[in-house]
C-alpha positions in Angstrom: 11.0 17.2 1.3 9.3 13.9 2.0 8.0 12.2 5.1 10.8 11.9 7.7 13.4 13.5 5.4 14.4 14.8 2.1 16.2 13.9 -1.2 18.1 15.7 -3.9 18.8 14.4 -7.4 22.2 14.8 -9.1 23.6 14.3 -12.7 27.2 13.6 -12.0 30.2 12.5 -14.1 30.8 9.5 -11.8 28.7 7.0 -9.8 28.3 7.9 -6.1 29.4 5.3 -3.6 28.3 4.9 0.1 31.6 6.3 1.3 30.6 9.6 -0.3 27.8 10.1 2.1 30.1 10.5 5.1 32.2 13.1 3.2 29.0 15.0 2.3 27.7 14.9 5.8 31.0 16.5 7.1 30.6 19.3 4.5 26.9 19.8 5.5 27.8 20.1 9.2 30.4 22.7 8.4 27.8 24.7 6.5 25.4 24.3 9.5 28.1 25.6 11.9 28.7 28.6 9.7 25.0 29.7 10.1 24.8 30.7 6.5 21.7 32.9 5.9 19.0 32.0 3.4 18.2 34.9 1.1 15.2 34.6 -1.2 15.2 36.4 -4.6 12.4 36.5 -7.1 13.3 36.7 -10.8 11.3 37.3 -14.0 10.9 34.1 -16.1 13.3 35.2 -18.9 16.1 36.2 -16.5 15.6 33.0 -14.4 15.9 30.8 -17.6 18.9 32.9 -18.8 20.7 32.4 -15.5 20.1 28.7 -15.3 21.3 28.2 -18.8 24.5 30.1 -18.0 25.3 27.8 -15.0 24.4 24.8 -17.1 21.4 23.6 -15.0 19.4 22.1 -17.9 16.9 20.3 -15.7 16.1 23.5 -13.8 15.9 25.4 -17.1 13.0 23.0 -18.0 11.3 23.7 -14.7 11.8 27.5 -14.9 10.4 27.6 -18.5 7.2 25.7 -17.3 6.8 28.0 -14.3 7.2 31.1 -16.6 4.7 29.8 -19.1 2.2 29.2 -16.3 2.7 32.7 -15.0 4.0 31.5 -11.6 6.5 33.2 -9.4 10.1 32.0 -9.8 12.3 32.2 -6.7 15.9 31.4 -5.9 17.5 31.0 -2.5 21.1 32.0 -1.8 23.3 30.7 1.0 25.1 33.8 2.3 28.0 33.9 4.9 26.8 36.1 7.8 30.1 38.0 8.3 31.1 38.7 4.7 27.8 38.6 2.8 29.4 36.3 0.3 27.0 34.0 -1.6 28.1 30.4 -1.3 25.4 28.7 -3.2 22.2 29.5 -5.1 19.4 27.2 -6.1 15.9 27.4 -7.8 13.5 26.7 -4.9 9.9 27.5 -3.9 10.8 27.7 -0.2 10.1 28.7 2.5 13.4 28.1 4.4 14.6 28.6 8.0 16.5 31.9 8.6 19.9 30.3 8.6 21.6 26.9 8.5 22.4 27.0 12.2 18.7 26.3 12.8 19.0 22.9 11.1 19.0 20.0 13.5 21.0 16.8 13.5 21.3 15.3 10.0 22.0 11.9 8.5 22.4 10.9 4.8 20.7 7.6 4.4 21.2 6.1 1.0 21.9 6.5 -2.7 19.5 5.3 -5.4 18.7 5.9 -9.1 15.7 8.0 -10.2 14.5 9.0 -13.6 14.2 12.7 -14.2 10.5 13.5 -13.5 9.8 9.8 -13.0 9.8 8.9 -16.7 11.9 6.0 -18.1 12.2 8.1 -21.3 14.3 10.7 -19.3 17.9 10.4 -18.0 18.7 8.4 -14.9 19.9 10.6 -12.1 21.5 9.8 -8.7 19.3 10.5 -5.7 20.6 11.0 -2.2 18.2 10.5 0.6 18.6 12.2 4.0 16.8 12.9 7.2 16.9 15.8 9.8 15.5 16.0 13.3 15.2 18.5 16.1 17.4 16.5 18.6 20.0 13.8 18.5 17.6 11.6 20.5 14.9 11.9 17.8 17.5 11.1 15.1 18.7 8.1 17.1 15.2 6.7 17.6 14.4 7.2 13.9 17.6 5.3 12.9 16.7 2.5 15.2 13.3 2.3 13.6 14.9 2.2 10.2 17.1 -0.8 11.3 14.1 -2.6 12.7 12.2 -1.9 9.4 15.1 -3.5 7.5 14.8 -6.7 9.6 11.0 -6.7 8.9 11.3 -5.9 5.1 8.7 -8.1 3.4 11.0 -8.5 0.4 13.6 -10.2 2.6 11.2 -12.1 4.8 9.1 -13.2 1.8 12.1 -15.1 0.4 13.3 -16.3 3.8 9.9 -17.8 4.6 9.3 -19.2 1.1 6.2 -17.0 0.5 7.0 -15.3 -2.8 9.6 -14.3 -5.3 10.1 -11.7 -8.1 11.6 -12.2 -11.5 12.9 -9.7 -14.1 11.0 -11.5 -16.8 7.8 -9.9 -15.4 8.6 -6.7 -13.4 6.1 -5.7 -10.8 4.3 -9.1 -10.7 4.5 -11.4 -7.7 5.3 -15.1 -8.1 3.4 -16.6 -5.2 5.0 -19.8 -3.9 2.9 -22.5 -2.3 3.2 -21.0 1.2 2.5 -17.5 0.0 -0.5 -18.8 -2.0 -1.9 -20.2 1.3 -1.7 -16.8 2.9 -3.3 -15.1 -0.1 -6.1 -17.7 -0.3 -6.8 -17.5 3.4 -7.3 -13.7 3.1 -9.7 -14.2 0.2 -11.6 -17.0 2.0 -12.0 -14.8 5.1 -13.4 -12.0 3.0 -15.8 -14.3 1.2 -17.2 -15.4 4.5 -17.7 -11.8 5.5 -19.3 -11.0 2.2 -21.9 -13.7 2.7 -22.7 -12.3 6.1 -23.0 -8.8 4.7 -25.1 -9.5 1.6 -22.5 -9.2 -1.2 -22.7 -11.1 -4.4 -19.4 -12.2 -5.9 -18.8 -12.1 -9.7 -15.9 -13.0 -12.1 -15.2 -10.6 -14.9 -12.9 -10.5 -18.0 -9.4 -9.0 -17.9 -9.4 -7.3 -21.4 -11.9 -4.8 -22.7 -12.4 -2.8 -25.9 -11.3 0.9 -25.8 -14.9 2.0 -26.1 -15.7 0.8 -22.6 -12.9 3.0 -21.2 -14.0 5.9 -23.2 -17.5 5.5 -21.8 -16.2 5.3 -18.2 -13.8 8.2 -18.6 -10.7 6.2 -17.9 -9.3 6.6 -21.4 -9.3 10.4 -21.0 -8.2 10.5 -17.3 -6.2 7.3 -16.7 -4.9 6.1 -20.1 -1.2 6.5 -19.2 -1.6 4.0 -16.4 -3.3 1.3 -18.6 -1.7 -1.6 -20.4 -3.0 -1.1 -24.0 -3.3 -4.1 -26.3 -4.8 -5.0 -29.7 -7.9 -7.1 -29.7 -9.4 -8.1 -33.1 -7.5 -5.2 -34.8 -9.1 -2.8 -32.3 -7.5 -0.9 -29.4 -8.1 -2.5 -26.0 -6.7 -2.5 -22.5 -6.1 -4.8 -19.6 -8.4 -3.5 -16.8 -6.8 -1.3 -14.1 -10.0 -1.5 -12.0 -13.3 -3.4 -11.9 -15.9 -0.6 -11.9 -16.7 -0.4 -15.6 -17.2 -4.2 -15.8 -19.6 -4.0 -12.8 -21.5 -1.3 -14.6 -22.0 -3.7 -17.5 -23.2 -6.4 -15.1 -25.7 -4.0 -13.5 -27.1 -3.2 -16.9 -27.5 -6.8 -18.0 -30.8 -7.0 -16.2 -33.8 -4.8 -15.5 -33.5 -3.4 -12.0 -36.1 -2.4 -9.4 -35.9 -0.6 -6.1 -36.4 -4.0 -4.5 -33.0 -5.1 -5.9 -31.2 -2.3 -4.1 -28.8 -2.0 -2.5 -27.0 -4.4 -4.9 -23.5 -5.2 -3.6 -21.2 -6.7 -6.3 -17.7 -8.1 -5.2 -14.9 -9.1 -7.5 -11.4 -10.6 -6.9 -10.3 -10.4 -10.6 -6.6 -9.5 -11.3 -5.9 -5.9 -12.2 -3.0 -4.4 -14.2 -1.7 -0.9 -13.9 1.3 0.4 -15.9 3.4 1.7 -13.0 6.7 3.3 -13.9 9.4 0.6 -13.3 11.4 2.9 -11.1 8.4 3.3 -8.8 7.9 -0.5 -8.2 8.7 -1.7 -4.7 8.3 -5.3 -3.6 4.6 -6.1 -3.1 3.7 -2.5 -2.0 3.8 -1.1 -5.5 3.2 -3.7 -8.3 1.8 -3.8 -11.8 -0.4 -6.9 -11.4 -2.5 -7.2 -8.3 -5.8 -8.3 -6.8 -8.1 -6.0 -4.9 -11.0 -6.9 -2.5 -13.0 -4.7 -4.8 -16.8 -4.1 -4.5 -19.3 -1.8 -6.0 -22.6 -1.0 -4.2 -25.5 0.2 -6.3 -27.9 2.2 -4.1 -30.8 4.5 -4.2 -30.0 8.0 -2.9 -32.0 7.5 0.3 -29.8 4.4 1.0 -26.5 6.1 0.5 -25.8 7.3 4.0 -26.6 3.9 5.6 -24.5 2.0 3.1 -21.5 4.3 3.6 -21.9 3.7 7.4 -22.0 -0.1 6.7 -18.8 0.2 4.8 -17.2 2.1 7.7 -18.3 -0.5 10.2 -16.8 -3.2 7.9 -13.5 -1.4 7.9 -13.6 -1.0 11.7 -14.2 -4.7 12.2 -11.4 -5.8 10.0 -8.8 -3.2 11.2 -9.5 -3.2 14.9 -11.1 -6.5 15.8 -9.3 -8.8 13.4 -5.9 -7.2 13.0 -5.8 -4.6 15.9 -4.5 -1.8 13.7 -4.8 1.8 14.7 -5.8 4.1 11.8 -6.6 7.6 10.7 -9.4 8.6 8.4 -9.2 11.2 5.6 -11.9 12.7 3.5 -10.5 13.6 0.0 -12.4 16.1 -2.1 -12.6 17.2 -5.7 -9.2 17.1 -7.6 -8.2 19.5 -10.3 -8.7 16.8 -13.0 -12.2 15.6 -12.6 -15.6 15.0 -14.3 -19.1 16.1 -13.3 -20.7 19.3 -12.0 -19.9 21.2 -8.9 -23.3 20.3 -7.6 -22.8 16.6 -8.0 -19.4 16.8 -6.3 -20.9 18.8 -3.4 -23.7 16.2 -2.9 -21.2 13.3 -2.9 -18.8 15.1 -0.5 -21.7 16.0 1.9 -22.9 12.3 1.9 -19.5 11.1 2.9 -19.1 13.8 5.6 -22.5 13.1 7.1 -21.9 9.4 7.2 -18.5 9.9 9.0 -20.1 12.1 11.6 -23.1 9.8 12.1 -20.7 6.9 12.6 -18.7 8.9 15.2 -15.5 8.8 13.2 -12.9 11.5 13.6 -11.4 12.6 10.3 -9.4 15.2 8.5 -10.0 16.8 5.1 -7.5 16.4 2.2 -8.6 19.0 -0.4 -8.2 18.0 -4.0 -7.1 14.4 -3.5 -10.3 12.6 -4.5 -10.7 10.2 -7.5 -11.5 11.9 -10.8 -15.1 10.6 -10.7 -15.9 11.3 -7.0 -14.7 12.1 -3.4 -13.5 9.4 -1.1 -12.8 8.3 2.4 -9.3 6.8 2.9 -8.3 4.8 5.9 -4.6 4.9 6.8 -3.5 2.2 9.1 -0.5 2.4 11.4 1.8 -0.7 11.7 3.9 -1.7 14.7 6.6 0.7 13.6 4.1 3.6 13.5 4.3 3.9 9.7 1.1 4.8 7.9 -0.3 2.8 5.0 -3.4 3.8 2.9 -5.5 0.7 2.4 -9.3 0.9 2.7 -11.3 3.4 0.6 -14.9 4.3 0.3 -15.8 6.4 -2.8 -19.1 7.9 -3.8 -19.8 8.2 -7.6 -22.7 10.0 -9.2 -20.8 10.1 -12.6 -20.4 6.6 -13.8 -24.0 5.6 -13.4 -24.9 8.5 -15.7 -22.2 7.7 -18.2 -23.5 4.1 -18.4 -27.2 5.2 -18.3 -27.9 2.9 -15.3 -31.5 2.9 -14.1 -33.9 1.2 -11.7 -37.6 1.4 -11.4 -38.6 3.2 -8.2 -41.6 2.4 -6.0 -43.3 5.4 -7.7 -43.2 3.5 -11.0 -40.6 6.0 -12.5 -37.1 5.3 -13.6 -34.2 6.6 -11.4 -30.4 6.6 -11.6 -28.6 4.7 -8.8 -25.6 6.0 -6.9 -22.4 3.8 -6.9 -20.1 3.3 -3.9 -16.7 2.1 -4.9 -15.3 0.2 -1.9 -12.2 -1.8 -0.9 -11.3 -2.9 2.6 -7.8 -4.4 2.4 -7.1 -2.7 -0.9 -4.5 -4.5 -2.9 -4.1 -8.0 -1.3 -0.4 -8.0 -2.3 0.2 -4.7 -0.6 -1.8 -5.8 2.5 0.2 -9.0 2.7 3.4 -7.0 2.7 2.1 -4.7 5.5 1.1 -7.8 7.5 4.5 -9.4 7.0 6.3 -6.3 8.2 3.8 -5.5 11.0 4.1 -9.0 12.5 7.8 -9.4 11.5 6.8 -12.5 9.5 5.1 -14.2 12.4 1.6 -14.1 11.0 -1.5 -14.8 13.1 -2.1 -18.5 13.4 -5.1 -18.5 11.1 -3.0 -17.0 8.3 0.2 -18.9 8.9 1.0 -21.2 6.0 2.3 -23.8 8.4 0.4 -23.6 11.7 2.3 -26.4 13.5 5.4 -28.5 13.0 5.9 -31.9 14.6 9.5 -32.4 15.9 10.3 -36.0 16.7 13.4 -36.2 19.0 14.7 -39.1 16.9 13.6 -41.3 14.1 12.2 -43.9 16.4 9.3 -41.5 17.2 8.4 -40.9 13.5 5.5 -43.3 13.6 3.8 -41.5 16.5 4.6 -38.2 14.8 2.7 -39.5 11.8 -0.3 -40.4 14.0 -0.3 -36.9 15.5 -0.1 -35.5 11.9 -3.1 -37.5 10.9 -5.1 -36.0 13.8 -4.0 -32.5 12.9 -5.0 -33.1 9.3 -8.5 -34.2 10.3 -8.7 -31.1 12.4 -8.0 -28.9 9.4 -4.6 -27.8 10.7 -1.8 -27.1 8.3 1.3 -28.9 9.5 4.7 -30.4 8.7 6.9 -33.1 10.2 10.6 -32.5 10.5 12.0 -36.1 10.1 15.5 -34.8 9.3 18.6 -36.2 11.1 19.2 -32.8 12.8 19.3 -32.5 16.6 16.2 -31.4 18.4 17.8 -28.0 19.1 18.5 -27.5 15.4 15.0 -28.5 14.5 13.6 -26.0 17.0 15.9 -23.2 15.6 14.8 -24.0 12.1 11.1 -23.9 13.1 11.7 -20.5 14.8 13.4 -19.1 11.8 10.4 -20.1 9.8 8.2 -18.4 12.4 5.9 -21.4 12.8 3.3 -20.7 15.5 3.5 -24.1 17.3 6.3 -26.7 17.6 5.0 -30.1 18.8 7.9 -32.0 20.3 7.5 -35.8 20.4 9.8 -37.9 22.5 9.7 -41.0 24.7 7.6 -39.5 27.4 5.1 -38.1 24.9 4.7 -41.4 23.2 4.1 -43.3 26.4 1.5 -40.7 27.6 0.0 -40.3 24.1 0.6 -36.6 24.4 2.6 -33.8 22.7 4.9 -31.1 24.1 3.6 -27.9 22.7 6.1 -25.0 22.3 4.5 -21.6 21.5 6.6 -19.4 19.2 5.0 -16.1 20.4 5.3 -16.8 24.2 8.1 -19.4 24.2 6.1 -21.3 26.8 5.9 -25.1 26.7 3.3 -27.5 28.0 2.5 -31.2 27.6 -1.1 -31.8 26.6 -3.2 -34.3 24.7 -3.6 -33.8 20.9 -7.4 -33.2 21.3 -6.8 -30.4 23.7 -4.4 -28.8 21.2 -7.0 -29.2 18.4 -9.6 -27.5 20.6 -7.6 -24.2 20.5 -8.2 -23.7 16.8 
């Protein structure tokens, strides 16, 4: 099961086609109408493996063998006809299930895709069928409408349509930002840099490739190696960096530190690389090369709570005041694969929990989903289609400062170890751009729009005045274009609307005589005739 639905993987002798989905849906509805009972049976490991081999379910043989080796319970569920008791189907499944198929609500099979067995490119490619199921027909209808709206807003489609970015098979999982997309990216970075200055951050630029020894010291080689791009550097093993934290530890250690230097807030926009499985890549929401608004805060223990609260306030400002997103907050605790003592983890978890409560933030706890080096607070924003996206994160780390032997001189004259807060507000800028494009259906806020205004002369005899208006816009720092094509005014307006340009400035005979412009607002569709200086005053 997945959010809003389910999927099942098949290894079939032929390729499934969309028409197969309707046939399968009919069969599923017949099974639902039969009210087939679900009967759970537990089997010993050897018998489970023997049965699955007999029915030639090689993938489930692999799963059953692993479950048996781990000493876990192995269960099967049978579909049984209620009147005859005849078993119609049996499958390896953990459960639980409803009592019978008649309790299953309206269903819809959504799509077919390819998926590697267990997510590895080294394994066979299977065919995956996605479906959804709801309590009522009305809920299903609303969900399908939401899906259709999401297709219209798909950032992969709009990104190409609006000339923002492209992808190429020559570099899977990496974005080719076109000039307009580069403007949006740079505006986000510029906005963050201004906020960093206000909030006492120091920006650094760090290398992309590091010797293996750094990753061994940080713990990433042991806990994260499979997600790293490994390279050779001077006949030694090395890696492109998947995150900035180890390099920031090195920067901290390049100088003697005193309690007067803390908190030290280091920010970095360096490119990161993570070796995501190709089948998991998806537009700009899941990439291999990306940029994070990454920062690491080096603090004394008595500063920890206040700095976490400052981070929370930063997130609130960006999400609510700037972009007006609703969001949920989740505190994720120690995972199974981690480093450090129970006491260190408990201290870090307590610090995050106390800060959340002091900041008056409602939150839920997600046990076992923290980073391998420390617990974290995740902020999950909700877009205009009510979909959740995990973006901002605040993580407390007692481990890495110890591994890198970081110290500062306290006001008692003794050496102490700082605590590190790993912090991102937007997260991956590529991913956040994708969310914004879909949230606003491509009509980005004016300050982010690559073209903020387009001048539309009614005919070429108004081109000179259009250039004068353009000069004024340029002096005012507004990004603009002039459509001097031979198209009709109606066609020019339609083209501007397709490109979701916030303001269309129509220039005709009346506007030239009055030295004004007719401003058409994309969002409100309202039009007014005003002076250029009044238009400029709105930015």
